[in-house]
C-alpha positions as CSV (number, residue, x, y, z in Angstrom):
1,M,55.3,74.2,87.2
2,K,56.6,71.1,86.1
3,A,55.6,69.6,82.8
4,P,53.7,66.4,83.3
5,V,55.7,63.4,82.4
6,Q,54.3,61.3,79.7
7,R,54.2,57.5,80.6
8,A,55.9,55.2,78.0
9,S,53.8,52.8,76.3
10,R,54.0,49.2,77.1
11,R,54.6,48.2,73.8
12,T,57.8,49.7,73.8
13,L,61.0,47.7,74.6
14,A,63.0,48.8,77.7
15,V,66.1,50.2,76.6
16,P,68.8,52.2,78.4
17,P,68.9,56.0,78.8
18,A,70.1,57.8,75.7
19,G,73.2,59.0,77.7
20,D,74.2,55.5,78.2
21,H,77.0,54.9,75.4
22,H,77.1,51.2,76.2
23,A,75.1,49.1,73.7
24,A,71.8,47.6,75.2
25,P,72.2,44.1,76.0
26,L,71.0,42.1,73.0
27,A,69.8,38.9,75.1
28,R,67.9,41.2,77.6
29,L,66.1,42.9,74.8
30,L,65.3,39.5,73.4
31,R,63.9,38.2,76.6
32,I,61.6,41.3,77.0
33,E,60.2,40.9,73.5
34,L,59.7,37.1,73.8
35,R,58.2,37.7,77.1
36,T,55.8,40.5,76.2
37,E,54.7,39.5,72.7
38,P,52.9,36.2,73.6
39,R,50.8,38.1,76.4
40,R,49.4,40.8,74.3
41,P,45.6,40.6,74.0
42,R,45.6,40.1,70.3
43,T,47.8,37.3,70.5
44,L,45.7,35.7,73.2
45,V,42.6,36.1,71.1
46,A,44.4,34.5,68.2
47,L,45.4,31.6,69.9
48,V,42.0,31.1,71.2
49,V,40.7,31.1,67.6
50,L,43.2,28.7,66.2
51,A,42.6,26.3,69.0
52,L,39.2,26.1,68.0
53,V,40.0,24.9,64.4
54,P,40.8,21.3,65.5
55,V,38.0,21.2,67.9
56,V,35.4,22.2,65.5
57,I,36.8,19.6,62.8
58,G,37.0,16.9,65.5
59,L,33.3,17.7,66.7
60,G,32.1,17.6,63.2
61,V,33.9,14.2,62.3
62,S,32.6,12.8,65.5
63,V,29.0,13.9,65.0
64,R,28.8,12.8,61.4
65,A,30.6,9.4,62.5
66,A,27.6,8.7,64.9
67,D,25.3,8.9,62.0
68,P,24.9,5.4,60.6
69,G,23.9,6.7,57.1
70,A,26.9,9.1,56.9
71,D,29.5,8.4,54.0
72,R,32.8,6.9,55.0
73,P,36.3,7.8,53.7
74,G,36.8,6.7,50.1
75,P,37.9,8.2,46.7
76,G,37.0,11.7,45.8
77,L,35.9,12.4,49.6
78,G,37.9,15.3,51.4
79,L,40.7,15.2,53.7
80,I,38.6,16.0,56.6
81,T,36.4,13.0,55.9
82,A,39.6,10.6,56.2
83,V,39.9,11.7,59.7
84,Y,37.2,9.3,60.8
85,G,38.5,7.0,63.4
86,N,41.9,8.2,62.6
87,G,42.6,10.9,65.4
88,M,46.4,11.2,64.6
89,M,45.5,12.8,61.3
90,L,43.6,15.6,63.0
91,P,46.4,17.9,63.8
92,I,47.8,17.7,60.3
93,T,44.5,18.5,58.9
94,A,44.1,21.2,61.2
95,L,47.3,22.6,60.3
96,G,46.5,22.5,56.5
97,V,43.1,24.2,57.2
98,A,44.7,27.0,59.3
99,L,47.6,27.6,57.0
100,H,45.2,28.8,54.2
101,L,44.0,31.8,56.0
102,L,44.2,32.0,59.8
103,L,47.8,31.3,60.4
104,P,49.1,33.8,57.9
105,L,46.4,36.4,59.3
106,C,47.4,35.9,62.8
107,V,51.2,36.2,62.0
108,C,50.7,39.4,60.0
109,I,49.0,40.9,62.9
110,A,52.1,40.5,65.0
111,A,54.5,41.7,62.1
112,A,52.4,44.7,61.4
113,D,52.4,45.6,65.1
114,A,56.1,45.1,65.4
115,L,57.2,48.0,63.4
116,A,54.4,49.9,61.8
117,G,52.3,49.5,65.2
118,E,55.1,51.0,67.1
119,A,55.3,54.0,64.6
120,A,51.6,54.5,64.7
121,H,51.8,54.7,68.6
122,G,54.9,57.2,68.6
123,T,57.1,54.3,70.3
124,L,59.4,53.7,67.4
125,R,61.3,56.8,67.4
126,G,62.4,55.9,70.9
127,L,63.7,52.5,69.8
128,L,65.6,53.9,66.7
129,L,67.3,56.5,69.0
130,A,68.0,53.9,71.7
131,P,71.8,52.5,72.0
132,V,71.0,49.5,69.9
133,S,71.8,49.1,66.3
134,R,68.8,49.3,63.8
135,I,69.8,45.9,62.4
136,S,69.5,44.3,65.9
137,L,66.2,45.9,66.5
138,V,64.8,44.3,63.4
139,W,66.3,40.9,64.5
140,I,64.6,41.4,68.0
141,K,61.3,42.1,66.3
142,A,61.9,39.3,63.8
143,F,62.5,36.7,66.8
144,G,59.2,38.3,68.5
145,V,57.2,37.3,65.3
146,L,58.8,34.1,64.9
147,A,58.0,33.2,68.5
148,V,54.3,34.1,67.9
149,A,54.4,31.8,64.7
150,V,56.0,28.8,66.6
151,L,53.3,29.4,69.4
152,Q,50.4,29.5,67.0
153,V,51.4,26.3,65.1
154,A,52.1,24.6,68.6
155,V,48.5,25.4,69.8
156,V,46.9,24.0,66.6
157,T,49.1,20.9,66.6
158,G,48.7,20.2,70.5
159,T,45.0,20.9,70.3
160,G,44.7,18.7,67.5
161,L,46.4,15.9,69.1
162,L,44.2,16.2,72.1
163,A,41.1,16.3,70.1
164,G,41.9,13.7,68.0
165,L,42.5,11.4,70.9
166,I,39.3,12.5,72.8
167,L,36.8,13.3,69.9
168,V,37.9,10.9,67.1
169,G,39.9,8.1,68.7
170,G,42.3,5.7,67.1
171,G,45.2,7.6,68.4
172,D,47.4,4.4,68.6
173,Q,48.3,4.5,64.9
174,L,47.9,6.5,61.7
175,L,46.0,5.3,58.7
176,T,47.9,7.2,55.9
177,L,46.2,8.5,52.6
178,S,48.1,5.7,50.8
179,G,45.9,2.9,52.9
180,S,48.8,1.7,55.0
181,S,49.2,2.0,58.7
182,V,52.1,3.5,60.8
183,G,52.7,3.1,64.5
184,L,52.3,5.9,67.1
185,G,56.1,6.8,67.1
186,A,56.1,7.3,63.2
187,A,52.9,9.0,63.5
188,L,54.1,11.6,65.9
189,A,57.2,12.1,63.9
190,R,54.9,12.9,60.8
191,V,52.8,15.3,63.1
192,A,56.2,16.9,64.0
193,L,57.3,17.3,60.4
194,A,54.0,18.7,59.4
195,A,54.5,21.3,62.5
196,G,58.1,22.3,61.6
197,W,57.3,22.7,57.9
198,T,54.3,24.8,58.7
199,V,56.2,27.1,61.1
200,L,58.7,27.7,58.1
201,Q,55.6,28.7,55.7
202,V,54.3,30.8,58.3
203,A,57.6,32.5,59.3
204,A,57.9,33.4,55.5
205,V,54.7,35.2,55.5
206,G,55.8,37.0,58.7
207,A,59.1,38.1,57.3
208,V,57.3,39.5,54.2
209,A,54.9,41.4,56.6
210,L,57.7,42.6,58.5
211,A,59.3,44.2,55.6
212,I,56.2,45.9,54.6
213,S,55.9,47.0,58.2
214,A,59.4,48.7,58.1
215,F,58.1,51.0,55.2
216,T,54.8,52.3,56.6
217,D,53.4,53.6,59.6
218,H,50.0,52.1,59.4
219,P,49.5,48.5,60.3
220,V,46.2,48.1,58.3
221,V,48.4,48.7,55.1
222,V,50.6,45.5,56.1
223,L,47.5,43.5,56.7
224,A,45.9,44.5,53.4
225,T,49.0,44.0,51.3
226,V,50.0,40.7,52.6
227,L,46.5,39.0,52.9
228,G,45.6,40.7,49.4
229,G,48.9,39.3,47.9
230,A,48.0,35.9,49.3
231,I,44.6,36.0,47.5
232,V,46.2,37.1,44.3
233,F,48.9,34.1,44.7
234,G,45.9,31.7,45.0
235,V,44.1,33.2,42.0
236,L,47.2,33.1,39.8
237,G,48.0,29.6,40.8
238,A,44.4,28.3,39.9
239,I,44.8,29.8,36.3
240,P,46.2,27.1,33.9
241,A,47.7,29.4,31.6
242,M,49.9,30.9,34.7
243,D,51.3,27.4,35.4
244,W,54.9,28.6,34.8
245,L,54.3,31.2,37.7
246,R,53.5,28.4,40.2
247,P,56.9,27.4,41.2
248,V,57.6,30.9,42.5
249,L,54.3,31.5,44.4
250,L,54.4,30.8,48.1
251,T,50.9,29.7,48.5
252,S,51.2,27.0,45.6
253,G,53.3,24.9,47.7
254,W,50.8,24.8,50.9
255,A,48.9,21.9,49.4
256,S,52.1,19.7,49.9
257,L,51.5,19.3,53.4
258,S,49.0,16.5,52.6
259,D,52.2,14.6,51.4
260,V,52.9,13.9,55.1
261,L,50.1,11.7,55.2
262,R,51.2,9.5,52.4
263,D,53.3,6.5,52.6
264,P,56.0,6.8,51.8
265,V,56.3,10.5,52.3
266,P,57.0,12.4,48.7
267,G,59.7,14.7,49.4
268,D,59.8,16.6,46.3
269,G,56.8,19.1,47.1
270,L,57.6,19.6,50.7
271,T,61.3,20.2,49.8
272,H,60.5,22.6,47.2
273,S,57.9,24.6,49.2
274,A,60.6,24.7,52.1
275,L,63.2,26.3,49.9
276,L,60.9,28.7,48.5
277,A,59.9,29.7,52.1
278,G,63.3,30.0,52.7
279,V,63.9,32.6,49.7
280,Y,60.9,34.4,51.0
281,L,62.2,34.7,54.4
282,V,65.6,36.0,53.2
283,I,63.8,38.5,51.1
284,G,61.4,39.7,53.7
285,M,64.1,40.1,56.2
286,T,66.4,41.9,53.9
287,G,63.5,44.3,53.1
288,A,62.9,44.9,56.9
289,I,66.4,45.7,57.4
290,V,66.6,48.2,54.4
291,G,63.4,49.7,55.5
292,T,64.4,50.2,59.0
293,L,67.6,51.7,58.0
294,R,66.1,54.3,55.8
295,R,63.7,55.5,58.6
296,E,64.1,58.9,60.1
297,A,64.6,59.1,63.8
């Protein structure tokens, strides 16, 4: 009697049989990863949740704007309050809100599933034995995580633009935090700058999560470690005695996103946080490669 054939998990990349001595086409594996990653249920759920962020902010602002006795933007009021009648500010504000929890959480889920999730489901062994180098496998998984990060930021930005135009209004210009106004083209350029900068920050978090994912078989460990580390970074950045540590804390530079809403745009904070994210990105990818090379097939 023939033994039952176990079906391969859908989560496993399609690779040539082990007897094929030719390297698996990297471009084909990349297409498979980029095609399947955004369609996974947890990715779709994350996108829906992220899309709600600017909608909720826009609804809150529009409802409060309808109240004649409501406070209007002024000194000491929050960034969200400054969205009153300033719809082009909504996508940037939504990115700032999502960056502090939801975006890192969602990209961590993708990174944890990339290697640790494969190991937990028993499919990573097949990938390690496939005729594709382990370094190439890491880069394929990294591109999948990056694709999720880009898609998530694009959803927040696009939904923010639509919600700003429909719910808030004032989409023909952007009223900056400095009190000046910029035209539609310059406003869209600032939104694009904010989105690109946010992708870099989220990608850095994803790289660190991917590195941890390479050393464990439990996705929950990745989530707990990265999110716990982000909380610790936030606490350390809030302690005055630890000011000397702030320049190397990734989360300490996330407040620089509001600089995009100033006129002129101060580049020091944005540049420093972008370079710091690049350092974390390199460290994370190096750790992911080392961890994958050390894994037993």
